[in-house]
C-alpha positions in Angstrom: -30.8 31.1 12.3 -27.9 30.5 9.9 -24.3 29.3 10.2 -21.9 32.1 11.1 -19.6 31.3 8.1 -18.5 33.5 5.3 -19.3 31.2 2.4 -18.1 32.2 -1.1 -20.8 32.0 -3.8 -20.5 29.2 -6.3 -18.4 30.1 -9.4 -16.2 28.5 -12.0 -13.7 27.0 -9.5 -14.0 24.2 -7.0 -16.7 24.0 -4.5 -14.7 21.6 -2.4 -11.2 20.1 -2.2 -10.2 17.2 0.0 -6.5 16.5 1.0 -5.8 13.0 2.1 -4.7 9.4 1.3 -6.4 7.3 -1.3 -6.6 3.6 -0.3 -8.3 0.5 -1.7 -10.4 -1.7 0.6 -10.7 -5.4 0.1 -14.1 -6.7 1.2 -15.0 -10.4 1.3 -18.6 -9.5 2.4 -19.9 -11.5 5.3 -17.1 -14.1 5.0 -14.1 -13.7 7.5 -10.8 -13.2 5.7 -9.4 -16.5 7.0 -12.1 -18.2 5.0 -12.4 -15.8 2.1 -12.1 -16.9 -1.5 -13.0 -13.6 -3.3 -13.2 -9.9 -2.4 -14.8 -6.8 -3.8 -12.5 -3.8 -4.2 -13.7 -0.4 -2.9 -11.6 2.8 -3.5 -11.8 4.9 -0.4 -10.1 7.4 2.0 -11.9 9.4 4.6 -11.2 12.7 2.8 -11.8 11.4 -0.7 -15.1 9.9 0.4 -16.5 13.3 1.3 -15.4 14.7 -2.1 -16.9 11.8 -3.9 -20.2 12.0 -2.0 -20.5 15.8 -2.7 -19.8 15.2 -6.4 -21.9 12.1 -7.2 -24.9 12.7 -5.0 -25.0 16.5 -4.5 -23.6 17.7 -7.8 -20.8 19.9 -6.5 -17.5 20.5 -8.3 -15.0 18.7 -6.1 -11.4 17.7 -6.2 -8.9 15.5 -4.3 -5.2 16.2 -3.6 -3.4 13.0 -3.0 -0.5 10.7 -3.8 -0.7 8.5 -6.8 1.5 5.5 -7.7 2.1 4.5 -11.3 1.2 0.8 -11.2 -2.0 -1.2 -11.7 -3.5 -0.5 -8.3 -2.9 3.2 -8.9 -4.7 2.9 -12.3 -7.6 1.2 -10.6 -7.9 4.0 -8.0 -7.6 6.7 -10.7 -10.5 5.1 -12.6 -12.8 5.1 -9.6 -11.9 8.7 -8.7 -12.8 9.7 -12.2 -16.0 7.7 -12.1 -17.2 9.5 -9.0 -16.7 12.9 -10.8 -13.9 14.1 -8.6 -11.1 16.2 -10.2 -7.7 14.7 -9.2 -4.6 16.7 -8.2 -1.9 14.0 -7.9 1.7 13.9 -6.7 3.0 10.9 -8.7 5.3 8.3 -7.3 7.0 5.4 -9.3 6.5 1.9 -7.9 9.7 -0.2 -8.0 7.7 -3.3 -8.7 9.0 -5.0 -5.5 8.5 -2.9 -2.4 6.6 0.2 -3.5 5.8 3.0 -2.8 2.2 1.6 -2.6 -1.4 2.6 -2.4 -2.4 1.4 1.1 -4.7 -1.6 1.5 -7.5 -1.9 4.0 -9.0 -5.3 4.8 -12.5 -5.2 6.1 -15.2 -7.9 6.2 -18.8 -6.9 6.9 -19.5 -9.1 9.8 -23.1 -10.2 10.5 -25.5 -10.2 13.4 -23.6 -10.8 16.6 -20.3 -11.0 14.7 -18.7 -7.5 14.3 -16.8 -6.4 11.2 -13.0 -6.9 11.5 -10.7 -4.2 10.0 -6.9 -4.3 9.6 -4.4 -2.6 7.4 -1.3 -2.7 5.3 0.1 0.8 5.1 3.7 -0.3 4.6 5.6 2.1 2.3 2.5 4.1 1.7 2.9 6.8 -1.0 0.6 9.3 0.8 2.9 9.2 3.9 5.7 10.6 1.7 3.7 13.8 0.8 5.4 16.9 2.1 5.0 20.7 1.8 5.7 21.9 -1.7 4.2 18.9 -3.4 1.1 20.7 -4.4 0.8 24.1 -6.2 -2.1 25.5 -4.1 -2.2 28.8 -6.0 -2.7 26.9 -9.2 -5.3 24.5 -7.8 -7.2 27.4 -6.3 -6.8 29.7 -9.3 -10.4 29.4 -10.3 -11.7 29.8 -6.8 -12.2 27.4 -3.8 -15.2 27.4 -1.4 -14.3 24.6 1.0 -11.1 22.8 2.0 -11.2 19.5 4.0 -8.7 17.1 5.6 -8.6 14.6 8.4 -6.7 13.2 11.4 -5.8 9.9 9.8 -3.9 11.7 7.1 -2.2 13.9 9.7 -0.9 10.9 11.5 0.6 9.0 8.5 4.0 10.6 8.9 5.9 13.6 10.2 5.3 15.5 7.0 1.6 14.9 6.2 0.4 17.2 8.9 2.7 20.0 7.5 1.1 19.5 4.1 -2.3 19.9 5.8 -1.3 23.1 7.5 0.2 24.5 4.3 -3.0 23.6 2.3 -5.3 25.0 5.0 -3.4 28.3 5.1 -3.5 28.6 1.3 -7.2 27.8 1.3 -8.0 30.4 4.0 -6.1 33.0 2.1 -8.2 32.1 -0.9 -11.4 32.7 1.1 -12.4 29.0 1.7 -14.1 27.4 4.7 -11.7 24.9 6.3 -12.9 21.7 7.9 -11.2 18.8 9.8 -12.5 15.3 10.7 -10.5 14.5 13.8 -10.6 10.7 13.3 -8.1 10.1 16.1 -6.3 6.8 15.6 -3.9 5.9 18.5 -2.0 3.2 16.5 -1.1 5.7 13.8 -0.1 8.5 16.2 2.0 6.0 18.2 4.1 5.4 15.1 5.0 9.1 14.7 5.6 10.3 18.3 2.6 9.3 20.4 -0.2 11.2 22.1 1.8 14.2 23.1 2.9 14.8 19.5 -0.7 14.3 18.4 -1.9 17.1 20.7 0.8 19.4 19.5 0.2 18.7 15.8 -3.6 18.8 16.0 -3.4 21.9 18.1 -1.6 23.7 15.2 -3.9 22.3 12.6 -7.1 23.4 14.3 -5.9 27.0 14.4 -6.9 27.1 10.8 -10.3 25.2 11.1 -13.8 26.6 10.9 -15.8 23.3 11.0 -14.8 20.4 13.2 -16.2 16.8 12.9 -15.5 14.5 15.8 -17.0 12.5 18.6 -16.4 12.6 22.4 -13.3 10.4 22.2 -11.9 12.4 19.3 -12.3 15.6 21.3 -10.7 14.1 24.4 -7.7 12.4 22.7 -7.2 14.7 19.7 -7.7 18.1 21.4 -7.0 17.2 25.0 -10.5 18.2 26.1 -11.5 16.7 29.5 -14.5 14.4 29.4 -17.7 15.4 31.3 -18.2 14.6 34.9 -21.5 12.8 34.2 -21.4 9.9 31.7 -23.8 9.9 28.8 -26.9 7.8 29.5 -26.7 6.1 26.1 -24.8 6.4 22.9 -27.7 8.4 21.5 -27.6 11.0 24.3 -25.7 14.1 23.2 -25.3 15.5 26.7 -21.7 14.5 27.1 -20.8 15.8 23.6 -22.5 19.1 24.1 -20.9 19.3 27.6 -17.5 19.4 26.0 -18.2 22.1 23.3 -17.9 25.1 25.6 -14.3 24.0 26.4 -13.6 23.5 22.7 -15.0 26.9 21.8 -12.9 28.7 24.5 -9.7 26.8 23.6 -10.2 27.2 19.8 -12.3 30.3 19.2 -11.9 30.1 15.4 -14.1 27.0 15.3 -17.6 28.0 14.3 -19.3 24.6 13.9 -18.8 21.2 15.6 -20.7 18.1 14.6 -20.8 14.3 15.2 -22.9 11.3 14.5 -24.6 9.3 17.3 -24.8 5.5 16.9 -26.1 2.8 19.2 -25.0 -0.6 17.8 -27.6 -3.3 18.7 -26.0 -5.8 16.3 -23.7 -5.5 13.2 -26.8 -5.0 11.0 -29.1 -3.1 13.3 -28.1 0.4 14.5 -30.0 3.3 16.0 -28.7 6.5 14.2 -28.8 10.2 15.0 -26.5 13.2 14.7 -25.9 16.6 16.4 -24.3 19.9 15.5 -23.3 23.0 17.5 -23.3 26.3 15.7 -23.4 29.9 17.0 -23.6 28.7 20.5 -26.8 26.7 19.7 -27.2 23.0 19.7 -29.3 20.9 17.2 -30.2 17.2 17.1 -31.3 15.1 14.1 -34.1 12.6 14.4 -33.3 9.0 15.4 -33.9 6.2 13.0 -33.3 2.5 13.0 -30.8 1.4 10.3 -30.7 -2.0 8.7 -27.0 -1.9 7.8 -25.4 -3.5 4.8 -21.9 -1.9 5.1 -21.2 0.6 7.9 -17.9 1.8 6.5 -18.1 5.4 5.3 -21.3 6.3 7.2 -19.5 9.1 9.0 -18.1 10.5 5.8 -21.6 10.3 4.3 -22.8 12.4 7.2 -20.1 15.0 6.7 -20.8 15.2 3.0 -24.5 15.9 3.5 -23.8 18.4 6.3 -21.3 20.3 4.2 -23.7 20.3 1.3 -26.4 21.9 3.5 -24.0 24.5 4.7 -22.8 25.4 1.2 -26.4 25.5 0.0 -27.3 28.1 2.6 -29.6 25.8 4.7 -30.4 26.5 8.3 -28.3 24.4 10.9 -31.2 22.0 11.4 -31.8 21.5 7.7 -28.1 21.0 7.0 -27.8 18.5 10.0 -30.8 16.6 8.8 -29.3 16.3 5.3 -26.1 15.0 6.8 -28.0 12.5 9.0 -30.1 11.3 6.1 -27.2 10.8 3.7 -25.1 9.0 6.3 -28.1 6.7 7.0 -28.6 6.0 3.3 -24.9 5.3 2.7 -25.0 2.4 5.2 -27.5 0.7 2.9 -25.0 0.4 0.0 -21.9 -1.7 -0.3 -18.7 0.2 -0.4 -17.5 3.5 1.1 -19.0 6.1 -1.2 -22.5 7.1 -2.1 -25.0 5.5 -4.4 -27.8 7.8 -3.2 -29.6 10.5 -5.1 -30.2 14.0 -3.9 -34.0 13.4 -3.9 -33.6 10.3 -1.7 -31.5 12.4 0.8 -33.9 15.3 0.8 -37.0 13.1 1.1 -35.5 11.3 4.1 -34.3 14.5 5.7 -37.9 15.8 5.5 -39.3 12.7 7.1 -39.7 10.3 4.2 -40.2 6.5 4.6 -39.0 3.3 2.9 -42.3 2.7 1.1 -42.0 1.4 -2.4 -41.6 4.2 -4.9 -43.8 3.5 -8.0 
């Protein structure tokens, strides 16, 4: 069994392009912000993370289309994008040295044990929210070829124009023969600032008309697509019954969607999770193994899963093999600090095939 997707062969162009906001995350480790005296800086963004993972770990030719601000934080972000091997396509904005526009800041401690991580934001005057149709020359970006185009729900909710950029980019990518994916990532606070839930349903409904591969959990499907939840609640966070029970409705409502996937996570403590993942393709369902994670930093684990899954699909793997690579890479990503990968392809493949944590000599 293979994925029912018309995947272009690799060529001289891009394997993968992500469209979304670049952000920088301040991380004081296990210290809460109110007691913090120092922070690590991680460059991130749900869409960028997938492009970075596919480039750095999986060796694909990837790019990111995003807003860039010409000030020191922008220079820091550009350096990290380059270091991950991702080709940038920037719409530049000039910072007025007082109020912006800015690269958004995410504040996130790691928590520990019974104390969960705490995440909050400053997205005031965010440059990415200013992006609008016409800001990117898609025909020029795709001139050498494009195999996969990806964006996400957080970017769609940043402003009234970002979703229109997504639709414009997706249509151009489709016309160029690319697979199009969307990570629903429904965030009520963001959508409430641009029209609320009713607008989210209308906007996401137009976006998914262009989507082949959808990533999202039960809550994403319910809130982002308006899919009713199952009558019988899931027995546990690792039980995929509820998720699979909603897929038939998704497929009937959005027949263009060929693949739907999500991670499954049971949080026992901040540093101890049970981890699995599932995918629906061609009317068939597949589940990854379940493993116990000793988590260092959970941020980016879902993007790690998406990167491994997309790599498997692009590499022509079976649905089960691709799912296992996504599951394995997402698991490994939680063992590193930061939002993007430090794993190698061999580590991912070994774990996907049932490898262990024995010392490698």
